[in-house]
Every structure is written in C-alpha cells, then in structure tokens.
N, C-alpha and C positions, 0 to 999 in steps of 0.2 A: 371834322369837332375841334376846336382849341381848348385847352381848359386849363387854368392856371393853376401851378402848382410852386410850393416852397422848394425849393433845392438848397441841398445840404451841402452842396460843395462853393458856393456862394455868401454872402454877406447876411447875415441873418433880416429877413425880411423881405430880401429881394424876392420879386417873384421870377421866375420862368416860365415862357407859356409854351408847351409842347401837344403839339399834335398829335392827339390820339389814332387817329384813323393813317399815320404812318407803323406800320407793322413791326419795325424794330423797335420802336419805343414802344411799343402796347407789349412786347413781349418781356421788353424791360421794365418796365411797370408791372407785371405778372410775375415776373421771376422773382424783384423784388418785395411784394408782397408776401411770396411764398416762404420764399428765407427768413422774414420778418416775423412770422407768422411762426414758423422753425423755430426761432433761435426762443421765445414767447412759447411756444408749445412745449418746450422741454421743461418748464414749470408742471404746465397742466398733464399729470401721468395722465394722459388717455391720449394724447394726441401724439405721435411722433415723430419726437422735434427735429432730431437729428437728422433723419428720411427725409421728413420734409424741408429741408433745408437745402438737401444735397439735391434732390428734384425740381428745385429752383435755380440750380445751377446748370444741373444737366439740362433742365428746358429752355437755359440765357443760350446753351452752347448748341446744340441744335437749330433751334429755331429766332436762335439771333441774330443781326449783322454787323454784327464784329466784326474782326480781321480774323482768318484762321487760325492763324498760329498762336493770336492770344485768346482764342475763347478756349482753344483746346488746350492748354498750359495750363488753364485756371482752373478749366472740368480735373486735369489729373492731380494739381494741387489740394482742390478740395478736397476729391476722393481719396486722398492720400489721408488726408486731416479728420475727415468724415471714419476712415475704417481703422485710424490709429487710435480714436475717440471712444470707437464703439468697441476694438477690442480690451483698452486699459479701462474703461468703463466696467467691463465684466471683471477680469483681471487682477485689478485693484482692491474693490472691498469684497469679492470673491475670497482672495486670501485675507485679508483683516477677516471676515468672518470665520474663515478656519481656523487661523490661530488663535480666535476667541471662544473655536468648539462651538460654534451656533452651527448646528444640523440642517439641511436642509429640509427637511419636515419640517421646519419653524417654519423658513422662510415660504414655503409650501401653502403653509396655511395661514401666512399674512395673505398671501397673493390668493388665494381664494375667497377671504374672508373679506379683505379688500376689493374685491371684485361683487361679490352679494352687498357690500356698503356700500358700494358706488351707486348701486341702483335703489336701493335703501336711501340712502340722503345724500343727492349728487354732490361731485367733487368733493366732498367731505368726508365723506361715508367712506370715499377710496383710502383716505390716510388711513381715519378710525379704524378698519376695517383690520388693516397691516399690522395697525399697532397693537390690537386685539388676537389676530392670529397666532401673534409672534407670542406674545405674553403666555396664552391660553397652553399652548405647547410648552413653552420653558418653564413655566409653572410647573406642569404633568410630569415634566422631565429632571426639574431641579427643587421643587418644590417653592415656595411663594418670596421665601427669602433673597432667593438668586434671580427669578424670573424677569424683575425690571432691571437690572443692570443688564443681565443678559438684553432685552428688549429695545434699550438704551442702545447697545453697540450695534444691535442689526437697523437700527433707526439713523446711526452714525452712519453707516457702511451705504444703506440707500441715498442719503443726503449727497455723499463722499461719489455715487456714481450719479445723481443728478447733476452733480457740479459739473462731473467731468462732461458730460455728454453739452450740459450748457457751453461749456468751455468751447468746444470740441466745434459745438453750433455756430457760438461765435464767430470763429479762424475758420469756417466757410462763409460765412457773411462778410467778415473782411477780406477774404481771397478774392469774393466776386467784387466790392467795390472798389479793389485795386486793378481787378481785370475791367473793368468800368473806365476805368482813369484811363490806364493804359490804349482802353481802342478806341 
C-alpha cells in the first residue's frame, strides 16, 4: 500500500510516497504520532504527555530499522531529557510553592476537586476544580482576603510545571527528529 504524505524535510507542498507495508516506515510513522500526541498531550492534563513522547522514542529504538548506534544514542539522550524534565517539573514549582507557604493540603484538595470536576464538566472541570480546591483550603487557612493571591501562586506553579513538561516533551521530539535525520 503506497500513501502520499507531506514531508517536513522537503520543500512545502512536495509529496513523498511512503510504502506503509515497510515495517521501518510504519514504526517511524507510529512513533512520530505517539511523540506528537505526547507533546500536545502535555497541555491536556489527563494525558501523560512526556511519558507518551518517550514511549514513542522507545518503540522507534526497539522496533525501527535505524542503525544500532544512532537509535540507542537517541534513546539515551531522549531518556535523559525526559528524566531531567520530569525531575525539574516537580522540584522547581515545588520550591516556589514552599517559599510561598502554600501547604500540600491545598494542592491535594485542588487535585481531588479537579478530578471530580473532570467527570462533572469534562476537561474544563479539571482546571476549575483545581482552582476551587486550592481556593477553598486557602480561604479556610488564611481568610478570604489572602486566599486568591495564594491560589494565583499555586496556579502559576502548576503552569510552570506544565511549561517544563512541554519543553521536555518538545526536546524529546527534537532529539528523535535528529535521530531520523542521522539514521
């Protein structure tokens, strides 16, 4: 089966014919889709985006037909990028929350209400539930005047964590693309 696909490495609009009955091509396409879904999935809180991107590279390294040295080097570098991103994702925002004095109980309440909100109002409810959970705990702890500034700091930390994970997933994707070029 031959399929025409737009190639990103060719001039815009040029069609490249790929034979999807070729195992290597099929693995490349599936890995690319997994990596792209992982990068996009970082923004959707339910999808483990960074893990999905890394699994795409792992599948490519294990099942792809690239030369051995290149694919293992790509896997090692992608693993380091993903691990570093995952570590920084928790350390940096966590330190910021601790310095702002926001307790873990506020984040736990935000997570629980976010999960409830996800089922009540899909996707948007997750974010609204998180905000409401943090706000309610902070209002109980600090009073109504200080609850909103504290909630904004928690939202900023959550946004920073998402940005760090997005950057790491994008880094994994870039490493994989370089691996495709070198292979």
